[in-house]
N, C-alpha and C positions, 0 to 999 in steps of 0.2 A: 715307251713314247716320248714321255719326260725328257730320255736324251737326247733321239729327236726332235724334239721342240728348243730342243737350249739349243744344238746344236747348230741349226736354220738361225737363231736370234742370235749367234756367234757369229756365224760367216755375212747373214743382214748388217750387224755393226759394222764387220771392217770392211763390208764396202762402200757403204755411205761416209765412213772413217776418209779412205780412200779417195774419193768423190770430190772431197773437199780441202785438197790440197790447189796449190794455187795454183796457175799453167804457169808452164814454162816462162821463164823472163826473158828476151827475143833481143836486149841487152847486152845477151851471157853467150859468151865463145861455147864450145864441147871443150873446152878443155878449161873454161868455169872461170874467166877471167874476163871482165866489164871494158865492153865495146864505150864508144866515147858513144852522144845524143850524137847526130847529125838535122834529124829534122827540127824544121826551126816555122812556127806558130808567125803569120803576119798581120797585125793586128788593122784594121783602117777605118779612124776615127776622123768622123765630121767635128770639124771648130766650131761648131753652132753648140754640140754640148757644152764645150767648158762657157764661151759664153754664158749658155742659158743657166748653167750652175750657179758663177759667178753675179750675173741678174738673182737669182734667190737666194741664195747668200745675202745679197743685198736689199733685197727681202724681208726676208725672217730680222733681218739689224733693227730696219725701220719698227717693224714690228712688235718684236719685243716689248714685254713690258716695261723689260728695264730700258728700253731706248725711249720710253712716252715721257712725258709731263704733263704732269695735271696744272690747270689753274680752275680760276673763277672766270665764267663764263656766258654762253647762252644759246639754248641751243629749241629748235620748234618743236613743238608735240606735235602732232601729223593724226594719229586718232586713237582714243583713246576705246578699246571693249574686250567684251566679251566672251568676242567671236577668236578664237588664233590662228583659224583662217582670212580671215577678212585682215583678224591685222596682218601676217606674211606679205596679202595680194597686196596692201599698204606701203610696205615699207620695198618690195618689186619694184610698185608703181613709181617710190622718190628714185631711187638706182632707174630704173628706166629713163627718167623725162630730167634725172638731176645728178648725171654717173660723179660728180665733182663733191659732192653731201655724202655725209659717213648716215648711212642709219642704223639706228640703235633698238631692238627688241628687247623691252621690258617685262617680267611678269612680276606684278603686285595682284595674288589674289585676289578675286576674282579678275580681275583684268587682265589684257593685255596689250601694254603703251607703245607705241613706234614716234622714237626723237629721231630728229635726224640733225643733221651740220653738228659744227663746233666753232661757236662765235664767242670771238675776242670784245666784238664791235656790236652793240645795240643795233645801229644805221645796218650795220650789213647784213643782220637778222633779219632787221625788217623789208626793206629787199628780195629775200627770200619766198619771206612772208608772203607778202603778196602773187609773188610766183606758183608757191604752191598752191595757193586759195582757189587758182583754176581747175587743180585738179582736185579738191578738197574742197570740197562747199560747203563740208559743214563747218569748216573752221581747223584756222591752222595757229597757233597760239605762242610763244612766245612766254619763257620760261628762264630762270636761270636754273646754273646745273655747273657740274666742277666736266668741262672739255679737256679734253686731249689735246694738248699742243704738240708741235712738230718739235724736237730737238734742236736744237741752234748748232749748224757742224764749224769746227774750227774756225775762225777767222771770221767769223758771224757775228752781229750786234743787231740788239730788239730792237725795234723801232717801235718807238711807242706814238698813237698817232691821237 
């Protein structure tokens, strides 16, 4: 009985190992010499893909931490609340009505604060404060803050007003 089981096991192992061999290589003829591959794959690529890649690289460069400078300036405090949902709605509202302003969501336990803008000049912050007060009737406040300043491109000079 044991001999029959071992014999079956060895036959099965031989069959399994034989089935693991690689399939016939179609690039070899019957003499064993390799033939040259004459099949080609043609890839059609839309030129807009390259444009998108370049644009994304530019965006990545502009938004990377190394490419940003900081300076003293002003931001607008839009809302200070203990509700995260309320803060996210306020940030969305800022982006909806003022897409040119960058909105920041800060969490200082237990409050969520939404600040908007990077103003070097207080007069510009005051102008936006009046506009934002329409959408946030509880009040928008100007505060001193460290702001992000876009880096100067080669050949540009900083203009102070």
